[in-house]
C-alpha positions as CSV (number, residue, x, y, z in Angstrom):
1,X,22.9,-42.8,-0.1
2,X,19.6,-42.9,-0.7
3,X,19.1,-43.3,-4.5
4,X,16.1,-42.6,-6.8
5,X,16.5,-44.8,-9.8
6,X,14.1,-44.3,-12.7
7,X,14.5,-46.5,-15.6
8,X,12.0,-48.8,-17.5
9,X,13.8,-51.2,-18.9
10,X,13.3,-54.4,-16.1
11,X,17.1,-55.8,-17.0
12,X,19.2,-52.6,-16.2
13,X,17.0,-51.8,-13.2
14,X,17.4,-55.2,-11.4
15,X,21.1,-55.3,-11.9
16,X,21.7,-51.4,-10.6
17,X,19.4,-52.4,-7.2
18,X,21.0,-55.4,-6.6
19,X,24.4,-53.7,-7.0
20,X,23.4,-50.9,-4.8
21,X,22.1,-52.6,-2.3
22,X,24.7,-55.5,-1.6
23,X,26.8,-52.2,-1.1
24,X,24.6,-50.9,1.5
25,X,22.4,-48.6,-0.7
26,X,18.2,-47.9,-0.3
27,X,16.9,-47.6,-3.8
28,X,13.2,-46.4,-4.9
29,X,12.7,-47.6,-8.5
30,X,10.0,-45.9,-10.8
31,X,9.8,-47.5,-14.5
32,X,7.7,-44.5,-15.5
33,X,8.7,-41.4,-16.1
34,X,5.6,-39.0,-15.2
35,X,5.6,-41.4,-11.1
36,X,9.6,-40.9,-11.6
37,X,9.2,-36.8,-11.4
38,X,6.3,-37.1,-8.7
39,X,9.0,-39.2,-6.5
40,X,11.6,-37.1,-6.6
41,X,9.8,-33.9,-5.8
42,X,8.1,-35.7,-2.8
43,X,11.1,-37.3,-1.5
44,X,15.2,-36.0,-0.3
45,X,17.5,-38.1,-2.4
46,X,21.1,-37.9,-2.2
47,X,21.4,-39.6,-6.4
48,X,18.8,-39.6,-8.9
49,X,19.8,-42.0,-11.9
50,X,17.6,-40.7,-14.5
51,X,17.1,-42.7,-18.1
52,X,16.8,-41.1,-21.3
53,X,14.0,-42.8,-23.2
54,X,10.9,-43.6,-20.5
55,X,7.3,-44.0,-20.9
56,X,5.2,-41.0,-19.6
57,X,7.9,-38.4,-19.5
58,X,11.4,-38.2,-21.5
59,X,14.5,-37.8,-19.3
60,X,15.6,-34.5,-20.3
61,X,12.2,-33.2,-19.4
62,X,12.1,-34.8,-15.8
63,X,15.5,-33.1,-15.4
64,X,14.5,-29.9,-17.1
65,X,11.6,-29.7,-14.6
66,X,13.5,-30.5,-11.6
67,X,15.8,-27.7,-12.3
68,X,13.3,-25.3,-13.0
69,X,11.6,-26.3,-9.5
70,X,15.1,-25.5,-7.8
71,X,15.7,-29.4,-6.8
72,X,19.8,-29.6,-6.8
73,X,19.9,-33.1,-6.5
74,X,22.6,-34.7,-8.6
75,X,21.5,-36.5,-11.4
76,X,23.2,-38.8,-13.7
77,X,21.7,-39.8,-16.6
78,X,22.0,-43.6,-17.0
79,X,20.8,-44.4,-20.9
80,X,22.0,-45.8,-24.4
81,X,22.1,-42.8,-26.0
82,X,25.8,-41.9,-26.2
83,X,26.3,-39.7,-29.2
84,X,28.4,-36.3,-28.1
85,X,25.3,-34.1,-29.0
86,X,23.0,-36.6,-26.8
87,X,25.9,-35.8,-23.7
88,X,25.9,-32.3,-24.0
89,X,22.0,-32.4,-23.9
90,X,22.0,-34.2,-20.7
91,X,24.3,-31.7,-19.5
92,X,22.8,-29.1,-20.5
93,X,19.9,-29.8,-19.7
94,X,21.2,-30.2,-15.6
95,X,22.6,-32.9,-15.6
96,X,25.7,-33.4,-13.4
97,X,27.3,-36.6,-15.1
98,X,26.6,-38.9,-18.1
99,X,26.8,-42.9,-18.5
100,X,26.7,-44.7,-21.4
101,X,24.7,-48.2,-21.9
102,X,26.3,-51.0,-21.6
103,X,28.2,-50.0,-18.7
104,X,30.3,-51.7,-15.7
105,X,29.0,-51.4,-12.3
106,X,32.1,-50.7,-10.7
107,X,31.9,-47.3,-12.9
108,X,28.4,-46.5,-12.0
109,X,28.9,-46.6,-8.2
110,X,32.0,-44.6,-8.7
111,X,30.3,-41.7,-10.1
112,X,27.6,-42.2,-7.7
113,X,29.7,-41.7,-5.0
114,X,31.5,-39.0,-6.7
115,X,28.4,-36.8,-6.9
116,X,27.2,-37.7,-3.3
117,X,30.8,-36.3,-2.1
118,X,29.9,-33.2,-3.8
119,X,29.3,-29.8,-1.5
120,X,25.4,-29.1,-1.0
121,X,24.7,-25.9,-2.3
122,X,24.1,-23.5,0.3
123,X,20.3,-23.3,1.7
124,X,20.1,-27.2,1.6
125,X,19.4,-28.4,4.5
126,X,22.5,-31.3,5.5
127,X,21.8,-31.4,9.2
128,X,18.9,-32.5,11.2
129,X,18.2,-31.9,15.1
130,X,15.6,-32.9,17.6
131,X,17.2,-32.1,20.7
132,X,20.7,-33.5,21.3
133,X,20.0,-35.6,18.4
134,X,21.7,-35.0,15.4
135,X,21.5,-36.4,11.8
136,X,24.1,-35.6,9.2
137,X,23.0,-36.4,5.7
138,X,26.2,-35.8,4.3
139,X,28.5,-37.7,6.5
140,X,25.7,-40.1,7.2
141,X,26.7,-39.9,10.8
142,X,24.1,-39.8,13.6
143,X,25.2,-38.4,17.7
144,X,23.0,-38.1,20.7
145,X,25.2,-35.7,22.6
146,X,28.9,-36.2,22.1
147,X,28.2,-40.2,21.6
148,X,27.9,-41.5,17.8
149,X,25.1,-44.1,17.1
150,X,25.6,-46.8,14.6
151,X,22.9,-47.6,12.2
152,X,21.9,-50.1,9.7
153,X,21.0,-48.2,6.4
154,X,17.3,-48.9,6.8
155,X,17.6,-47.7,10.5
156,X,19.3,-44.7,9.3
157,X,16.0,-43.9,6.9
158,X,13.5,-44.7,9.5
159,X,15.4,-42.1,11.7
160,X,15.8,-39.6,8.8
161,X,12.3,-39.4,8.1
162,X,10.8,-39.1,11.9
163,X,14.0,-36.5,11.7
164,X,12.1,-34.5,9.0
165,X,8.6,-35.0,10.6
166,X,9.9,-34.4,14.3
167,X,6.8,-33.0,16.7
168,X,4.1,-34.8,14.2
169,X,2.1,-38.2,14.1
170,X,4.5,-40.7,11.2
171,X,2.0,-43.8,10.5
172,X,2.7,-47.1,9.9
173,X,1.5,-46.5,6.0
174,X,4.0,-44.0,5.8
175,X,7.2,-45.6,7.2
176,X,6.5,-48.5,5.0
177,X,5.7,-46.1,1.6
178,X,8.9,-44.0,2.7
179,X,11.5,-46.7,4.0
180,X,10.6,-49.5,2.2
181,X,8.9,-48.2,-1.0
182,X,5.5,-50.4,-0.3
183,X,2.8,-48.8,-1.4
184,X,0.6,-51.5,0.0
185,X,0.6,-53.2,3.5
186,X,2.6,-56.4,3.9
187,X,1.1,-57.5,6.9
188,X,4.8,-58.0,8.7
189,X,6.5,-56.4,11.8
190,X,8.9,-54.8,10.0
191,X,8.1,-51.4,11.1
192,X,7.9,-52.5,14.8
193,X,11.1,-54.3,14.7
194,X,13.2,-51.5,13.0
195,X,11.5,-49.0,15.6
196,X,12.7,-51.1,18.6
197,X,16.3,-51.5,17.0
198,X,16.0,-48.1,16.7
199,X,15.2,-47.2,20.1
200,X,17.5,-49.6,21.4
201,X,20.7,-47.2,20.3
202,X,18.7,-43.5,20.0
203,X,16.7,-43.8,23.2
204,X,18.0,-46.6,25.7
205,X,21.3,-45.3,26.6
206,X,19.7,-42.2,27.2
207,X,17.7,-40.3,30.6
208,X,15.2,-39.1,27.8
209,X,12.9,-40.3,25.1
210,X,12.6,-39.2,21.7
211,X,10.8,-41.7,19.8
212,X,7.4,-42.0,21.3
213,X,4.6,-44.6,20.3
214,X,0.8,-42.8,19.1
215,X,-1.5,-45.6,19.8
216,X,-3.7,-46.0,17.1
217,X,-1.7,-43.9,15.0
218,X,1.7,-44.5,14.4
219,X,5.2,-42.7,16.2
220,X,6.2,-39.4,16.6
221,X,10.0,-38.2,17.0
222,X,10.2,-35.5,19.6
223,X,11.4,-33.7,23.1
224,X,9.3,-34.0,26.0
225,X,6.2,-36.6,26.9
């Protein structure tokens, strides 16, 4: 899963991030409510985890705004506000589930998995295609023709970003932000290394290449030269 965590408590955030990354999931984290809603509007996620009490913009307002904008992503409230009225307010605002702190990570993971398994509402894009390459956002499987391609979580996310931008140039900076959540250039070869691995799996066994290097600009995924 690709998960957005909007949580201002550093200890809780570190605990959730560590646990989910160990399970192979990709986590983006925002500690401010306004930054969180901007991120949720800008990117696609399988699940959102939202605290109620946040600086900038509190959790109920975040969820109400996302629902008013037509965003249907499953949302789990993770909060210390555990009264019956608090739970009702959270669900009425558009939350799909509500977990009270302190919590067991195993329960958090089970609830997230349950939310991610729910069928997407009609009209949401769940499968990306470029030529004979298919990426399924629900099953997390990738095929080229009839051949299934086994990808690691970062490789899957990298391919997803390229496919969502098919035919367009995606810069190294864009990939660092969207796949690794780096809002600065760490001066590493992480993008180049993962692109090389992705090409080995997606392009090398097949007669035509889909991943193209645009010299001096970035990368583009498309059919043809």
